[in-house]
TIDOZA-904080 format. One record per atom (N, C-alpha, C): atom name; residue number from 1; z, x, y. Coordinates in pm, 1 decimal, padded with zeros to 6 digits, always signed. Each point is the difference from the previous one (the first is absolute). Example, Ala and Ser with C-alpha at 12.3 -4.5 7.8 and 13.67 -1.06 7.14 Angstrom:
2
   a    k        c3        c1        c2
   N    1  +00780.0  +01319.0  -00569.0
  CA    1  +00000.0  -00089.0  +00119.0
   C    1  +00000.0  +00090.0  +00120.0
   N    2  -00072.0  -00035.0  +00105.0
  CA    2  +00006.0  +00082.0  +00119.0
   C    2  +00073.0  -00077.0  +00109.0
***
This chain:
202
   a    k        c3        c1        c2
   N    1  +09796.2  +10520.3  +07451.9
  CA    1  +00010.5  -00000.1  +00144.7
   C    1  -00118.0  +00076.2  +00061.9
   N    2  -00050.8  -00046.6  +00114.1
  CA    2  -00105.3  +00074.9  +00068.7
   C    2  +00051.2  +00137.2  +00041.0
   N    3  -00089.5  +00097.9  +00006.7
  CA    3  +00038.9  +00134.0  +00043.4
   C    3  -00034.5  +00016.1  +00147.5
   N    4  +00100.0  +00009.3  +00087.0
  CA    4  -00027.2  +00015.2  +00143.5
   C    4  -00077.3  +00127.6  +00028.7
   N    5  -00087.5  -00006.7  +00100.3
  CA    5  -00079.7  +00115.7  +00038.4
   C    5  +00070.7  +00086.5  +00103.4
   N    6  +00112.0  -00048.2  +00050.8
  CA    6  +00073.0  +00075.2  +00102.6
   C    6  +00148.5  -00001.7  -00033.0
   N    7  +00073.5  +00093.5  +00059.4
  CA    7  +00144.1  +00005.5  -00021.4
   C    7  +00068.1  -00110.1  +00081.2
   N    8  +00119.9  -00036.8  -00042.3
  CA    8  +00075.2  -00105.6  +00067.9
   C    8  +00087.3  +00062.9  +00107.0
   N    9  -00020.0  -00043.7  +00125.4
  CA    9  +00074.1  +00057.7  +00111.7
   C    9  +00064.9  -00113.1  +00079.0
   N   10  +00128.0  +00016.7  +00031.0
  CA   10  +00069.6  -00097.3  +00083.2
   C   10  +00045.5  -00122.6  -00077.8
   N   11  +00060.5  -00093.3  +00072.7
  CA   11  +00047.8  -00126.1  -00053.3
   C   11  +00100.8  +00018.0  -00112.9
   N   12  +00073.1  +00110.0  +00006.2
  CA   12  +00101.6  +00023.3  -00101.0
   C   12  +00108.7  -00104.8  +00002.6
   N   13  +00029.3  -00055.1  +00117.5
  CA   13  +00104.0  -00101.7  +00009.9
   C   13  -00041.0  -00127.9  -00071.6
   N   14  -00127.2  -00039.6  +00016.3
  CA   14  -00049.1  -00119.9  -00067.8
   C   14  -00001.8  +00021.6  -00150.5
   N   15  -00042.4  +00118.7  -00039.9
  CA   15  -00006.8  +00032.7  -00142.6
   C   15  +00138.9  -00002.1  -00063.8
   N   16  +00097.7  +00055.3  +00069.9
  CA   16  +00137.2  +00001.2  -00050.8
   C   16  +00056.4  -00140.7  -00010.2
   N   17  -00027.4  -00081.9  +00101.1
  CA   17  +00047.5  -00138.6  -00002.7
   C   17  -00062.4  -00076.3  -00116.1
   N   18  -00130.1  +00017.7  -00020.0
  CA   18  -00069.1  -00071.0  -00107.8
   C   18  +00052.7  +00041.5  -00136.6
   N   19  +00022.3  +00130.2  -00019.0
  CA   19  +00052.0  +00048.4  -00128.0
   C   19  +00139.3  -00055.1  -00026.7
   N   20  +00082.0  -00006.3  +00104.6
  CA   20  +00134.3  -00053.9  -00014.7
   C   20  -00000.6  -00147.5  -00036.3
   N   21  -00086.6  -00076.1  +00065.9
  CA   21  -00009.1  -00143.1  -00029.9
   C   21  -00053.1  -00023.6  -00140.1
   N   22  -00096.8  +00080.9  -00041.2
  CA   22  -00057.7  -00017.1  -00132.9
   C   22  +00100.7  +00033.2  -00109.7
   N   23  +00093.2  +00087.9  +00029.5
  CA   23  +00102.0  +00034.7  -00098.7
   C   23  +00095.8  -00116.1  -00024.6
   N   24  +00012.1  -00089.4  +00098.3
  CA   24  +00095.5  -00110.0  -00010.9
   C   24  -00066.2  -00136.6  -00015.0
   N   25  -00132.2  -00005.3  +00018.5
  CA   25  -00070.5  -00127.8  -00003.1
   C   25  -00129.1  +00014.1  -00080.8
   N   26  -00053.5  -00111.3  -00041.9
  CA   26  -00118.3  +00004.2  -00085.8
   C   26  -00129.4  -00030.6  +00073.0
   N   27  +00007.2  -00041.1  +00125.8
  CA   27  -00121.4  -00029.0  +00077.3
   C   27  +00015.8  +00051.7  +00141.8
   N   28  -00080.6  +00098.2  +00035.4
  CA   28  -00000.6  +00056.0  +00135.3
   C   28  -00141.0  -00014.9  +00055.7
   N   29  -00011.1  -00060.5  +00117.1
  CA   29  -00130.0  -00024.0  +00061.6
   C   29  -00011.5  +00076.5  +00130.9
   N   30  -00103.1  +00081.8  +00011.1
  CA   30  -00031.0  +00070.4  +00123.8
   C   30  -00099.8  -00084.4  +00077.5
   N   31  +00040.1  -00046.1  +00117.0
  CA   31  -00087.0  -00085.8  +00079.2
   C   31  -00041.4  +00069.8  +00129.0
   N   32  -00118.4  -00035.1  +00048.3
  CA   32  -00048.5  +00058.5  +00123.8
   C   32  -00147.8  -00027.2  +00015.9
   N   33  -00054.1  +00026.9  +00117.5
  CA   33  -00142.3  -00024.6  +00025.2
   C   33  -00087.7  +00095.5  -00079.6
   N   34  -00126.5  -00034.3  -00010.8
  CA   34  -00094.6  +00088.1  -00065.8
   C   34  -00007.4  +00133.9  +00070.9
   N   35  -00008.9  +00106.9  -00077.1
  CA   35  -00007.6  +00132.4  +00058.5
   C   35  +00133.5  +00063.0  +00031.0
   N   36  +00109.1  -00064.2  -00038.4
  CA   36  +00132.8  +00055.0  +00031.7
   C   36  +00048.2  +00101.1  -00102.9
   N   37  -00076.4  +00021.7  -00105.7
  CA   37  +00036.7  +00101.5  -00098.1
   C   37  +00087.1  -00050.0  -00113.6
   N   38  -00000.4  -00131.1  -00024.8
  CA   38  +00085.6  -00056.5  -00104.9
   C   38  -00037.8  +00052.6  -00138.0
   N   39  -00130.0  +00007.5  -00026.3
  CA   39  -00044.6  +00045.2  -00132.3
   C   39  +00042.5  +00143.8  -00025.9
   N   40  -00022.9  +00087.1  +00096.7
  CA   40  +00037.7  +00141.5  -00017.5
   C   40  +00150.7  +00013.4  -00019.0
   N   41  +00073.9  -00081.9  +00071.1
  CA   41  +00145.5  +00005.0  -00009.1
   C   41  +00048.3  -00042.8  -00138.7
   N   42  -00059.5  -00105.8  -00054.7
  CA   42  +00047.7  -00047.4  -00130.4
   C   42  -00043.5  +00094.0  -00111.9
   N   43  -00112.5  +00068.6  +00016.8
  CA   43  -00041.3  +00099.1  -00100.1
   C   43  +00100.0  +00115.6  -00002.2
   N   44  +00042.2  +00043.6  +00118.1
  CA   44  +00099.5  +00106.6  +00007.7
   C   44  +00133.4  -00046.7  -00057.6
   N   45  +00035.4  -00124.9  +00028.7
  CA   45  +00124.4  -00055.2  -00054.1
   C   45  -00004.1  -00000.5  -00152.7
   N   46  -00111.2  -00045.0  -00056.6
  CA   46  -00013.6  -00005.1  -00145.3
   C   46  +00006.7  +00139.5  -00061.0
   N   47  -00058.2  +00098.4  +00069.5
  CA   47  +00003.6  +00136.8  -00051.0
   C   47  +00142.8  +00053.1  -00004.6
   N   48  +00081.9  -00040.7  +00096.2
  CA   48  +00137.0  +00051.6  +00006.9
   C   48  +00095.5  -00069.7  -00095.7
   N   49  -00018.7  -00131.5  -00017.6
  CA   49  +00093.3  -00073.1  -00086.4
   C   49  -00055.0  -00019.0  -00140.5
   N   50  -00127.2  +00032.4  -00020.7
  CA   50  -00064.9  -00021.6  -00128.0
   C   50  +00072.7  +00056.8  -00120.3
   N   51  +00058.2  +00120.3  +00009.6
  CA   51  +00071.3  +00056.0  -00115.5
   C   51  +00114.3  -00087.9  -00049.9
   N   52  +00048.7  -00091.2  +00082.8
  CA   52  +00106.9  -00089.2  -00042.0
   C   52  -00048.4  -00119.0  -00081.1
   N   53  -00131.0  -00007.3  -00023.7
  CA   53  -00057.8  -00110.6  -00076.4
   C   53  -00066.8  +00056.8  -00124.8
   N   54  +00072.2  +00004.4  -00110.5
  CA   54  -00050.7  +00065.5  -00121.0
   C   54  -00128.2  -00059.9  -00056.0
   N   55  -00026.3  -00127.1  +00031.4
  CA   55  -00121.8  -00063.3  -00051.4
   C   55  -00115.2  +00004.3  +00099.7
   N   56  +00019.4  +00073.0  +00110.7
  CA   56  -00111.2  +00026.6  +00089.6
   C   56  +00001.8  -00075.5  +00131.9
   N   57  -00083.7  +00049.5  +00092.1
  CA   57  -00022.7  -00064.1  +00129.4
   C   57  -00148.5  -00029.7  +00010.6
   N   58  -00033.5  -00120.2  +00041.4
  CA   58  -00139.0  -00045.0  -00002.0
   C   58  -00040.6  -00055.7  +00136.3
   N   59  -00122.3  +00032.0  +00039.8
  CA   59  -00055.2  -00043.2  +00128.4
   C   59  -00100.9  -00112.0  -00024.5
   N   60  +00020.5  -00113.7  +00066.7
  CA   60  -00089.2  -00115.2  -00015.0
   C   60  -00069.1  -00025.0  +00133.5
   N   61  -00128.6  +00030.7  +00007.0
  CA   61  -00077.1  -00016.7  +00123.6
   C   61  -00048.7  -00144.3  +00011.3
   N   62  +00037.8  -00065.9  +00108.8
  CA   62  -00036.3  -00140.6  +00018.3
   C   62  -00092.8  -00021.6  +00120.1
   N   63  -00045.2  +00107.7  +00062.0
  CA   63  -00080.0  -00012.9  +00122.4
   C   63  -00127.7  -00079.9  -00022.3
   N   64  -00059.0  +00011.4  -00117.4
  CA   64  -00127.7  -00067.2  -00026.1
   C   64  +00017.4  -00139.3  -00059.2
   N   65  +00123.6  -00044.1  -00019.6
  CA   65  +00026.2  -00129.4  -00063.8
   C   65  +00035.7  -00104.8  +00105.2
   N   66  -00062.5  -00115.6  -00009.7
  CA   66  +00030.0  -00110.6  +00090.6
   C   66  +00059.7  -00119.8  -00073.7
   N   67  -00018.7  -00005.8  -00130.9
  CA   67  +00048.6  -00112.2  -00080.3
   C   67  +00133.4  +00037.5  -00063.8
   N   68  +00109.9  -00066.8  +00037.1
  CA   68  +00130.4  +00032.7  -00057.7
   C   68  +00002.6  -00009.2  -00152.0
   N   69  -00086.2  -00082.2  -00057.6
  CA   69  -00002.6  -00015.5  -00144.9
   C   69  -00040.8  +00129.0  -00070.6
   N   70  -00059.5  +00094.0  +00074.5
  CA   70  -00043.9  +00125.9  -00059.3
   C   70  +00107.3  +00108.7  +00004.5
   N   71  +00112.6  -00028.5  +00063.7
  CA   71  +00106.8  +00099.7  +00009.8
   C   71  +00051.5  +00041.9  -00137.8
   N   72  +00027.7  -00094.4  -00092.4
  CA   72  +00045.9  +00043.3  -00132.8
   C   72  -00099.2  +00092.6  -00069.7
   N   73  -00129.3  -00027.9  +00014.6
  CA   73  -00101.4  +00086.1  -00062.5
   C   73  +00003.8  +00140.1  +00059.1
   N   74  +00018.9  +00009.9  +00133.0
  CA   74  +00006.3  +00131.0  +00065.1
   C   74  +00121.0  +00078.3  -00048.0
   N   75  +00112.0  -00068.6  -00015.8
  CA   75  +00121.0  +00066.7  -00049.3
   C   75  -00019.1  +00045.3  -00144.4
   N   76  -00055.4  -00088.3  -00082.3
  CA   76  -00021.1  +00033.1  -00140.6
   C   76  -00094.6  +00119.1  -00015.1
   N   77  -00102.8  +00004.5  +00083.0
  CA   77  -00093.9  +00111.6  -00006.5
   C   77  +00068.9  +00131.1  +00035.2
   N   78  +00084.3  -00001.7  +00101.5
  CA   78  +00071.4  +00121.6  +00039.3
   C   78  +00095.6  +00046.0  -00109.9
   N   79  +00059.5  -00095.4  -00069.5
  CA   79  +00093.7  +00032.3  -00108.0
   C   79  -00071.3  +00038.8  -00129.4
   N   80  -00130.3  -00027.6  -00005.0
  CA   80  -00075.1  +00030.0  -00121.2
   C   80  +00009.9  -00107.6  -00105.7
   N   81  +00042.1  -00121.1  +00038.5
  CA   81  +00010.1  -00111.7  -00094.1
   C   81  -00135.4  -00070.2  -00010.4
   N   82  -00041.5  -00028.7  -00120.3
  CA   82  -00129.5  -00064.7  -00018.6
   C   82  +00009.3  -00127.4  -00082.9
   N   83  +00091.7  -00007.7  -00091.4
  CA   83  +00011.2  -00115.1  -00090.0
   C   83  +00120.3  -00084.6  +00039.0
   N   84  -00024.7  -00124.4  +00040.6
  CA   84  +00110.6  -00087.8  +00038.3
   C   84  +00060.5  -00071.7  -00120.3
   N   85  -00049.7  +00029.7  -00117.1
  CA   85  +00054.5  -00056.1  -00124.8
   C   85  -00000.9  -00152.5  -00000.3
   N   86  -00096.7  -00057.3  +00065.5
  CA   86  -00014.4  -00145.5  -00000.1
   C   86  +00092.5  -00072.0  +00095.3
   N   87  +00086.5  +00071.5  +00069.1
  CA   87  +00092.1  -00063.1  +00094.7
   C   87  -00053.4  +00015.8  +00142.1
   N   88  +00047.9  -00081.5  +00094.7
  CA   88  -00042.4  +00017.0  +00139.8
   C   88  +00027.5  +00142.8  +00046.3
   N   89  -00088.8  +00052.5  +00081.9
  CA   89  +00010.1  +00140.2  +00039.1
   C   89  +00131.5  +00030.7  +00072.9
   N   90  +00045.1  -00090.3  +00085.8
  CA   90  +00125.5  +00023.3  +00071.9
   C   90  +00115.6  +00011.4  -00098.7
   N   91  -00001.0  -00083.0  -00102.4
  CA   91  +00105.2  +00006.8  -00100.9
   C   91  -00008.2  +00129.7  -00079.4
   N   92  -00122.2  +00042.3  -00029.4
  CA   92  -00019.4  +00126.8  -00071.4
   C   92  +00053.9  +00116.5  +00083.6
   N   93  -00027.3  -00003.0  +00129.8
  CA   93  +00051.9  +00103.7  +00089.0
   C   93  +00152.9  -00003.8  +00004.0
   N   94  +00054.7  -00120.4  +00008.3
  CA   94  +00145.5  -00013.8  +00005.7
   C   94  +00064.1  +00056.2  -00126.3
   N   95  -00058.6  -00030.4  -00116.4
  CA   95  +00053.7  +00051.1  -00126.0
   C   95  -00007.2  +00152.7  -00004.5
   N   96  -00107.9  +00054.0  +00051.1
  CA   96  -00019.0  +00145.5  -00000.8
   C   96  +00101.0  +00068.1  +00092.1
   N   97  +00015.7  -00053.2  +00120.7
  CA   97  +00089.2  +00062.1  +00098.1
   C   97  +00146.9  -00018.0  -00035.8
   N   98  +00031.5  -00106.2  -00072.6
  CA   98  +00139.2  -00026.7  -00035.1
   C   98  +00058.7  +00110.6  -00085.6
   N   99  -00085.4  +00073.5  -00068.5
  CA   99  +00047.8  +00103.9  -00092.5
   C   99  -00010.3  +00140.8  +00058.4
   N  100  -00039.4  +00011.1  +00127.2
  CA  100  -00028.9  +00132.7  +00055.3
   C  100  +00063.8  +00020.3  +00136.7
   N  101  +00018.0  +00126.9  +00033.5
  CA  101  +00047.2  +00038.7  +00132.9
   C  101  -00117.8  +00062.6  +00073.3
   N  102  -00064.1  -00078.5  +00083.6
  CA  102  -00122.2  +00044.5  +00067.3
   C  102  +00007.8  -00029.7  +00149.3
   N  103  -00084.0  +00069.9  +00074.3
  CA  103  -00017.1  -00025.5  +00143.1
   C  103  -00143.4  -00045.3  +00021.7
   N  104  -00015.1  -00114.4  +00064.6
  CA  104  -00132.6  -00052.2  +00032.5
   C  104  -00017.5  +00000.3  +00151.2
   N  105  -00104.8  +00064.5  +00046.9
  CA  105  -00034.0  +00000.6  +00142.4
   C  105  -00117.9  -00094.8  +00019.5
   N  106  +00023.4  -00109.0  +00072.0
  CA  106  -00103.7  -00098.7  +00027.0
   C  106  -00048.5  +00019.6  +00142.9
   N  107  -00120.3  +00052.3  +00015.0
  CA  107  -00050.2  +00041.1  +00131.1
   C  107  -00091.8  -00104.5  +00062.0
   N  108  +00021.5  -00028.9  +00128.7
  CA  108  -00078.8  -00097.9  +00076.1
   C  108  +00019.3  -00142.7  -00050.9
   N  109  +00124.7  -00040.3  -00014.8
  CA  109  +00028.4  -00132.9  -00052.8
   C  109  -00032.9  -00109.9  +00100.2
   N  110  -00022.7  +00034.2  +00127.0
  CA  110  -00032.6  -00104.3  +00097.8
   C  110  -00127.3  -00074.7  -00036.5
   N  111  -00083.4  +00063.4  -00084.2
  CA  111  -00123.5  -00065.2  -00043.1
   C  111  +00029.2  -00121.0  -00089.8
   N  112  +00114.9  +00001.3  -00067.0
  CA  112  +00029.4  -00101.3  -00101.8
   C  112  +00142.9  -00051.4  +00013.3
   N  113  +00045.0  -00021.4  +00122.4
  CA  113  +00139.7  -00037.4  +00023.4
   C  113  +00042.5  -00124.6  -00076.2
   N  114  -00091.3  -00092.7  -00018.9
  CA  114  +00036.6  -00122.0  -00071.7
   C  114  +00028.1  +00027.4  -00147.6
   N  115  -00027.8  +00122.7  -00045.0
  CA  115  +00029.9  +00037.5  -00137.2
   C  115  +00136.9  +00064.8  -00015.1
   N  116  +00084.1  -00011.9  +00101.8
  CA  116  +00134.3  +00059.8  -00007.7
   C  116  +00081.3  -00057.4  -00114.5
   N  117  -00030.3  -00123.3  -00039.0
  CA  117  +00074.5  -00061.4  -00110.4
   C  117  -00020.4  +00076.6  -00130.5
   N  118  -00112.2  +00069.8  -00012.0
  CA  118  -00025.0  +00081.1  -00119.8
   C  118  +00100.2  +00114.4  -00006.7
   N  119  +00023.9  +00063.1  +00114.0
  CA  119  +00099.8  +00107.2  +00006.2
   C  119  +00137.1  -00055.4  -00033.9
   N  120  +00030.0  -00119.9  +00050.0
  CA  120  +00129.1  -00062.6  -00028.7
   C  120  +00017.7  -00021.9  -00150.2
   N  121  -00106.3  -00042.5  -00066.7
  CA  121  +00007.6  -00021.7  -00145.5
   C  121  +00027.2  +00130.7  -00074.1
   N  122  -00062.8  +00106.8  +00045.1
  CA  122  +00019.3  +00128.4  -00067.3
   C  122  +00138.3  +00058.0  +00028.0
   N  123  +00053.5  -00030.9  +00116.9
  CA  123  +00135.0  +00045.6  +00032.2
   C  123  +00106.5  -00076.0  -00077.9
   N  124  -00034.5  -00118.4  -00044.8
  CA  124  +00097.8  -00086.0  -00065.4
   C  124  +00035.0  +00046.6  -00140.7
   N  125  -00081.0  +00091.2  -00055.4
  CA  125  +00025.4  +00046.2  -00137.1
   C  125  +00052.9  +00142.4  +00002.9
   N  126  +00099.3  +00027.5  -00079.3
  CA  126  +00053.9  +00134.9  -00008.5
   C  126  +00052.7  +00050.7  +00132.5
   N  127  +00036.2  +00126.2  +00001.6
  CA  127  +00049.0  +00063.3  +00123.0
   C  127  -00061.6  +00138.0  +00020.4
   N  128  -00089.6  +00040.7  -00089.8
  CA  128  -00052.6  +00135.5  +00006.0
   C  128  -00115.8  +00019.5  +00095.7
   N  129  -00078.6  -00105.3  +00023.8
  CA  129  -00117.3  +00012.6  +00086.3
   C  129  +00038.5  -00015.6  +00146.5
   N  130  -00051.3  +00091.8  +00082.3
  CA  130  +00022.5  -00007.7  +00144.8
   C  130  -00134.5  +00004.6  +00070.4
   N  131  -00004.5  -00061.9  +00118.3
  CA  131  -00125.8  -00015.1  +00071.3
   C  131  +00010.9  +00055.7  +00141.7
   N  132  -00101.7  +00075.5  +00038.3
  CA  132  -00019.1  +00039.1  +00139.5
   C  132  -00131.0  -00064.4  +00043.9
   N  133  +00005.8  -00074.8  +00108.4
  CA  133  -00116.5  -00074.9  +00046.7
   C  133  -00035.3  +00044.4  +00140.7
   N  134  -00129.7  +00015.8  +00027.4
  CA  134  -00043.9  +00018.4  +00137.6
   C  134  -00074.4  -00125.7  +00041.8
   N  135  +00028.6  -00046.9  +00120.3
  CA  135  -00059.2  -00124.5  +00046.1
   C  135  +00015.0  -00009.6  +00151.6
   N  136  -00085.2  -00078.2  +00060.5
  CA  136  +00015.4  -00024.5  +00143.4
   C  136  +00106.5  -00105.9  +00026.5
   N  137  +00043.1  -00067.7  -00105.2
  CA  137  +00105.6  -00101.0  +00012.6
   C  137  +00086.0  +00003.8  -00125.0
   N  138  +00126.0  -00037.5  +00014.5
  CA  138  +00091.4  +00000.3  -00113.9
   C  138  -00036.9  -00108.1  -00099.9
   N  139  +00042.2  +00018.6  -00125.9
  CA  139  -00028.1  -00097.9  -00103.9
   C  139  +00095.8  -00118.6  +00006.6
   N  140  +00113.7  +00018.7  +00066.3
  CA  140  +00101.3  -00105.0  +00016.8
   C  140  +00053.8  -00047.2  -00135.4
   N  141  +00034.3  +00096.0  -00084.0
  CA  141  +00060.0  -00030.1  -00129.3
   C  141  +00148.8  +00033.3  +00003.7
   N  142  +00075.4  -00066.2  -00084.8
  CA  142  +00143.2  +00026.4  -00008.5
   C  142  +00024.8  +00144.3  -00041.3
   N  143  +00089.4  +00066.6  +00072.2
  CA  143  +00033.5  +00138.5  -00030.7
   C  143  -00093.8  +00102.7  +00059.2
   N  144  -00105.1  -00043.8  +00067.4
  CA  144  -00095.5  +00094.1  +00059.7
   C  144  +00064.7  +00077.6  +00114.2
   N  145  -00024.4  +00131.3  +00001.9
  CA  145  +00046.6  +00086.3  +00108.0
   C  145  -00121.9  +00045.6  +00079.7
   N  146  -00004.5  -00035.8  +00126.7
  CA  146  -00116.7  +00031.2  +00082.6
   C  146  +00026.6  +00119.4  +00090.5
   N  147  -00096.7  +00091.2  +00006.4
  CA  147  +00007.3  +00114.2  +00089.8
   C  147  -00121.3  -00003.3  +00092.1
   N  148  +00017.4  -00029.6  +00127.9
  CA  148  -00113.4  +00002.7  +00093.1
   C  148  -00049.0  +00143.9  +00020.7
   N  149  -00129.7  +00019.0  -00006.9
  CA  149  -00060.3  +00131.0  +00021.2
   C  149  -00078.9  -00006.4  +00130.8
   N  150  +00044.0  +00068.6  +00105.5
  CA  150  -00069.1  -00006.1  +00128.5
   C  150  -00133.9  +00073.0  -00005.6
   N  151  -00089.3  -00031.4  +00092.4
  CA  151  -00130.0  +00068.0  +00003.1
   C  151  +00017.1  +00150.1  +00019.1
   N  152  -00095.0  +00075.4  -00051.2
  CA  152  +00000.7  +00144.2  +00020.1
   C  152  -00031.0  +00033.3  +00144.8
   N  153  +00057.4  +00108.3  +00048.4
  CA  153  -00028.3  +00046.8  +00135.3
   C  153  -00054.6  +00141.9  -00006.1
   N  154  -00076.5  +00037.0  +00101.6
  CA  154  -00054.9  +00134.5  +00008.8
   C  154  +00079.5  +00078.8  +00103.0
   N  155  +00051.2  +00118.4  -00035.8
  CA  155  +00074.6  +00081.1  +00096.7
   C  155  -00081.4  +00024.4  +00126.1
   N  156  +00070.6  +00012.8  +00112.5
  CA  156  -00068.1  +00014.6  +00128.0
   C  156  -00093.9  +00119.4  +00002.8
   N  157  +00037.0  +00110.7  -00065.9
  CA  157  -00083.8  +00119.3  +00007.5
   C  157  -00122.2  -00009.3  -00089.7
   N  158  -00014.4  -00113.8  -00074.3
  CA  158  -00119.2  -00017.1  -00082.4
   C  158  -00093.5  -00105.1  +00055.9
   N  159  +00040.1  -00063.2  +00108.4
  CA  159  -00087.0  -00098.7  +00062.0
   C  159  -00102.1  +00069.1  +00087.2
   N  160  -00103.3  -00072.2  +00037.5
  CA  160  -00100.6  +00056.7  +00088.3
   C  160  +00059.2  +00029.9  +00136.0
   N  161  -00060.9  +00090.8  +00073.3
  CA  161  +00050.5  +00032.8  +00132.5
   C  161  +00063.5  +00136.1  +00003.3
   N  162  +00066.5  +00028.7  +00111.3
  CA  162  +00055.3  +00133.5  +00021.6
   C  162  +00123.1  +00023.2  -00084.7
   N  163  +00012.9  +00120.5  -00050.0
  CA  163  +00122.2  +00040.7  -00067.8
   C  163  +00104.4  +00034.8  +00104.9
   N  164  +00127.6  -00017.5  -00032.6
  CA  164  +00102.7  +00028.3  +00100.1
   C  164  +00005.2  +00147.0  +00038.6
   N  165  -00053.3  +00090.1  -00085.2
  CA  165  +00008.7  +00141.9  +00030.5
   C  165  -00136.0  +00061.3  +00029.7
   N  166  -00096.0  -00080.7  +00036.4
  CA  166  -00131.8  +00055.7  +00027.8
   C  166  -00086.1  -00096.9  +00077.5
   N  167  -00112.2  +00046.8  +00054.3
  CA  167  -00087.7  -00085.0  +00080.1
   C  167  -00079.2  -00095.3  -00088.1
   N  168  -00052.2  -00105.6  +00060.6
  CA  168  -00084.0  -00096.1  -00070.0
   C  168  -00133.5  +00063.8  -00031.2
   N  169  -00044.3  -00016.9  -00120.5
  CA  169  -00128.8  +00055.3  -00040.1
   C  169  -00109.5  -00101.0  +00024.8
   N  170  -00118.0  +00048.0  +00035.5
  CA  170  -00110.8  -00090.6  +00024.7
   C  170  -00070.6  -00038.1  -00128.8
   N  171  +00028.4  +00072.4  -00110.4
  CA  171  -00063.0  -00031.2  -00128.2
   C  171  +00089.4  -00094.0  -00078.4
   N  172  -00059.1  -00081.4  -00090.4
  CA  172  +00082.4  -00093.7  -00077.6
   C  172  +00104.3  +00073.1  -00080.9
   N  173  +00120.3  -00055.2  -00005.3
  CA  173  +00107.0  +00061.3  -00077.1
   C  173  -00020.8  -00027.1  -00147.7
   N  174  +00076.1  +00072.2  -00082.6
  CA  174  -00010.3  -00021.7  -00144.3
   C  174  +00039.4  -00142.4  -00034.5
   N  175  +00100.7  -00053.4  +00071.5
  CA  175  +00043.1  -00136.5  -00025.5
   C  175  -00111.0  -00097.8  +00031.8
   N  176  -00070.2  +00021.2  +00113.2
  CA  176  -00108.6  -00088.7  +00037.9
   C  176  -00110.9  +00004.6  -00103.4
   N  177  -00033.8  +00122.0  -00046.6
  CA  177  -00106.1  +00010.7  -00100.0
   C  177  +00040.5  -00070.5  -00127.2
   N  178  +00126.2  +00011.3  -00038.4
  CA  178  +00047.5  -00067.1  -00119.4
   C  178  -00009.4  -00150.8  +00017.0
   N  179  +00029.5  -00047.9  +00119.1
  CA  179  -00008.9  -00142.2  +00027.3
   C  179  -00141.5  -00051.3  -00017.7
   N  180  -00100.8  +00076.5  +00049.5
  CA  180  -00138.4  -00041.4  -00016.4
   C  180  -00036.9  -00004.0  -00147.1
   N  181  +00048.2  +00096.7  -00076.3
  CA  181  -00030.6  +00004.5  -00142.7
   C  181  +00056.0  -00123.3  -00069.8
   N  182  +00122.3  -00039.7  +00037.4
  CA  182  +00061.6  -00115.8  -00061.0
   C  182  -00075.8  -00126.7  +00035.9
   N  183  -00051.5  -00004.0  +00121.6
  CA  183  -00069.2  -00121.1  +00043.3
   C  183  -00124.6  -00025.9  -00082.8
   N  184  -00061.7  +00105.3  -00050.0
  CA  184  -00123.9  -00019.0  -00073.7
   C  184  +00023.2  -00065.2  -00135.0
   N  185  +00127.2  -00015.2  -00039.7
  CA  185  +00028.0  -00068.5  -00124.4
   C  185  -00016.9  -00150.3  +00014.0
   N  186  -00000.8  -00048.4  +00122.4
  CA  186  -00009.1  -00142.8  +00023.8
   C  186  -00142.4  -00036.4  +00040.0
   N  187  -00051.3  -00117.5  -00047.3
  CA  187  -00134.5  -00040.5  +00040.8
   C  187  -00007.0  -00038.0  +00146.2
   N  188  +00112.4  -00038.6  +00060.0
  CA  188  +00003.7  -00037.6  +00140.0
   C  188  +00050.8  +00116.9  +00082.7
   N  189  -00013.3  -00006.6  +00132.1
  CA  189  +00057.1  +00106.3  +00085.5
   C  189  +00147.6  +00015.6  -00027.3
   N  190  +00051.4  +00117.8  +00027.4
  CA  190  +00139.5  +00031.5  -00029.9
   C  190  +00092.4  -00094.9  +00073.3
   N  191  +00093.4  -00066.1  -00073.1
  CA  191  +00094.2  -00089.5  +00066.1
   C  191  +00090.1  +00074.9  +00095.2
   N  192  +00041.3  -00070.4  +00103.7
  CA  192  +00077.1  +00066.9  +00105.2
   C  192  +00129.2  +00058.6  -00051.1
   N  193  +00057.7  -00059.4  -00105.4
  CA  193  +00129.8  +00046.4  -00047.0
   C  193  -00005.4  +00106.3  -00107.0
   N  194  -00120.3  +00050.4  -00036.5
  CA  194  -00007.8  +00099.1  -00108.3
   C  194  +00050.7  +00133.0  +00048.8
   N  195  +00117.4  +00041.5  -00051.1
  CA  195  +00060.6  +00124.9  +00047.5
   C  195  +00033.4  +00094.9  -00110.4
   N  196  -00025.3  -00033.7  -00125.9
  CA  196  +00039.8  +00089.0  -00106.0
   C  196  -00086.1  -00015.8  -00122.1
   N  197  +00021.0  +00082.3  -00101.5
  CA  197  -00085.2  +00004.8  -00115.6
   C  197  +00029.1  -00103.6  -00107.0
   N  198  +00091.1  -00093.7  +00024.4
  CA  198  +00038.4  -00095.2  -00102.5
   C  198  -00088.0  -00123.5  +00009.5
   N  199  -00046.8  -00051.1  -00112.7
  CA  199  -00084.9  -00117.9  -00001.2
   C  199  +00081.0  -00125.2  +00019.3
   N  200  -00072.3  -00114.8  +00013.5
  CA  200  +00066.1  -00125.0  +00029.6
   C  200  +00086.0  -00047.9  -00114.0
   N  201  -00022.8  +00052.7  -00119.1
  CA  201  +00077.5  -00046.4  -00113.5
   C  201  +00121.0  +00084.0  -00027.8
   N  202  +00035.2  +00091.2  +00088.8
  CA  202  +00117.0  +00083.9  -00024.8
   C  202  +00125.3  -00079.7  +00018.5
***
């Protein structure tokens, strides 16, 4: 699992709901727009429920993948599988997962939504493997539990402008300076909706 650079604050209700659904179901999908914090949320979820999976919890990054046919390779790489033993890779993955109790986090699945059938094939074998998926849209598979993740908001006292308990300052606020810093990550001028530190693939 990736190591977050910051502590997890807020959204305890969403986290509790996701953990509860994952305890009773094998596929939970966090859906929402880019920048809503889905990736950070699922990493925290995996950290909390991970001890319940004796064969491990694995993070599969799909942000850079556009071809659904590459999804099995990404999963196999995360699991450390290299030899398909002459069988199709999806079948090799299915055989491997059928014997184990693991958690797979598939991040940014919206890039490869047409590859949802691969997840369905892996779910069809055994009962030990469970999946947490982040995507801008649901996979629409049988048994899928969807949790909408709303966009992040910035508290009023952290936005630019006057604080409720003090006068407006003529110098840029810390929030404004942070916003300029974030904008420099993009080759184009800062988009009007950029309000937080999460990238488009969150």
